[in-house]
C-alpha positions in Angstrom: -5.0 -9.3 -16.9 -3.4 -6.6 -14.8 -5.8 -3.9 -16.1 -8.7 -5.7 -14.3 -7.2 -4.6 -10.9 -7.1 -1.2 -9.4 -4.6 0.5 -7.3 -6.1 0.5 -3.9 -6.1 -0.4 3.2 -8.0 -2.1 5.4 -11.7 -1.6 4.9 -11.3 2.1 4.0 -13.9 4.6 5.0 -15.6 6.6 2.3 -14.1 10.0 2.0 -15.9 12.6 4.0 -14.8 16.2 3.6 -16.3 17.3 6.9 -14.4 14.5 8.8 -11.2 15.3 6.9 -11.5 19.0 7.8 -12.0 18.0 11.5 -8.8 16.0 11.4 -6.9 18.8 9.8 -8.2 21.4 12.2 -7.4 19.2 15.2 -3.7 18.9 14.2 -3.0 22.0 12.2 -1.5 23.9 15.2 1.4 21.4 15.5 4.9 22.3 14.4 5.4 20.4 11.1 1.8 19.5 11.1 1.6 18.0 7.6 3.0 14.6 8.4 1.0 14.0 11.5 -2.2 15.1 9.6 -1.4 12.8 6.7 -0.9 9.9 9.1 -4.2 10.6 10.9 -6.0 10.9 7.6 -4.5 7.6 6.5 -5.6 6.0 9.7 -9.1 7.6 9.6 -9.9 6.7 5.9 -7.4 3.9 5.1 -5.7 6.1 2.5 -5.1 9.8 1.8 -7.7 10.8 -0.7 -6.3 13.3 -3.3 -9.2 15.6 -2.4 -7.3 16.4 0.8 -4.6 18.2 -1.0 -6.3 21.6 -1.4 -7.7 21.3 2.1 -4.2 20.7 3.6 -2.7 23.4 1.4 -5.2 26.0 2.6 -5.1 25.0 6.3 -1.3 24.9 6.5 -0.7 27.8 4.1 1.6 25.8 1.9 1.4 25.0 -1.8 -0.6 22.1 -3.2 2.7 21.0 -4.8 4.3 20.7 -1.3 1.4 18.6 -0.1 1.4 16.4 -3.2 5.2 16.0 -3.0 5.0 14.9 0.6 2.3 12.3 -0.1 4.1 10.9 -3.1 7.5 10.9 -1.4 6.5 8.6 1.5 5.6 5.1 0.2 3.3 4.4 3.1 0.8 7.1 2.1 -1.6 5.5 -0.4 -3.9 7.7 -2.5 -6.3 4.9 -3.2 -7.9 2.2 -1.0 -5.8 -0.9 -0.4 -6.9 -4.5 0.0 -7.9 -6.0 3.3 -4.6 -8.0 3.1 -1.3 -6.5 1.9 1.5 -8.6 0.5 4.8 -6.9 0.2 7.3 -8.7 -2.1 11.0 -7.9 -1.5 12.8 -7.1 -4.8 16.2 -6.1 -3.3 19.4 -7.7 -4.5 19.5 -10.8 -2.2 15.9 -11.6 -3.0 16.6 -11.1 -6.7 19.4 -13.5 -6.6 17.1 -16.1 -5.0 14.2 -15.8 -7.5 11.9 -13.0 -6.4 11.4 -12.0 -10.1 10.1 -15.4 -10.8 7.5 -14.9 -8.0 6.5 -11.6 -9.5 6.1 -13.2 -12.9 4.2 -16.1 -11.4 1.8 -13.8 -9.6 1.1 -11.9 -12.9 0.8 -15.0 -15.1 -1.2 -17.2 -12.7 -3.2 -14.6 -10.7 -3.3 -11.6 -13.0 -2.0 -9.4 -10.2 1.1 -7.2 -10.3 2.9 -5.1 -7.7 1.0 -1.9 -7.2 -2.4 -3.6 -7.9 -5.3 -4.7 -5.8 -7.8 -7.4 -6.6 -11.2 -6.1 -7.7 -12.8 -7.2 -4.5 -10.1 -5.4 -2.5 -9.2 -8.6 -0.8 -5.4 -8.4 -1.6 -3.0 -5.6 -2.5 0.5 -6.4 -3.7 3.4 -4.0 -3.2 7.1 -4.0 -4.0 9.6 -3.2 -1.2 13.3 -3.0 -1.3 14.6 -5.0 1.7 12.7 -6.5 4.5 15.8 -7.4 6.4 15.2 -11.1 5.9 18.0 -11.6 3.4 19.1 -14.9 4.8 15.7 -16.4 4.1 15.2 -14.8 0.7 13.1 -14.5 -1.3 11.3 -12.7 1.4 7.8 -11.2 1.7 5.6 -9.7 4.3 1.9 -10.5 4.6 -0.1 -8.2 6.9 3.0 -7.3 8.8 4.3 -10.9 9.2 7.6 -11.9 7.6 7.7 -14.8 5.2 11.0 -16.4 4.3 11.9 -18.7 1.4 8.7 -17.8 -0.4 7.9 -20.1 -3.3 5.2 -20.4 -5.9 3.1 -22.8 -3.9 3.1 -20.5 -0.8 2.3 -17.6 -3.1 -0.6 -19.4 -4.5 -1.9 -20.3 -1.0 -1.6 -16.6 0.1 -3.7 -15.5 -2.9 -6.2 -18.3 -2.2 -6.5 -17.5 1.5 -6.9 -13.8 0.9 -9.3 -14.0 -2.0 -10.9 -17.4 -1.8 -10.2 -17.8 -5.5 -8.1 -20.5 -7.1 -6.0 -19.7 -10.1 
């Protein structure tokens, strides 16, 4: 069931306020410092912990709403740890016409995993994206930065097995 999974990057570090403050202080002098700091925090911890919001607001003299709005606007900023492997399923029009929704349904029914979720062991996170630029080979996906074309149920099952070691 989907509720057994949590939203969750590669082996994230535990949040450490002292380290976060060091990152913020090192980059706060930059023009438009918020994005570079968010990228660095994401790199340092594997995600942008929500506990960074007040630290950033204070250091940059901006509102917490501005910080939160920036984090939530950019899809690459995650606010929870991600899996060691990340599968991005394209759900744009070309992939829809070639059966991507069947893959999403199969993932949920067979592996109890939906886009936006991570396996309990943090082995695999699944995300939805809208166009990977691989329309000629739809339905398309990306696993750990590698494009996959003409994804089918068997390939999807193998991806889950390879990432988690668990059969459906």
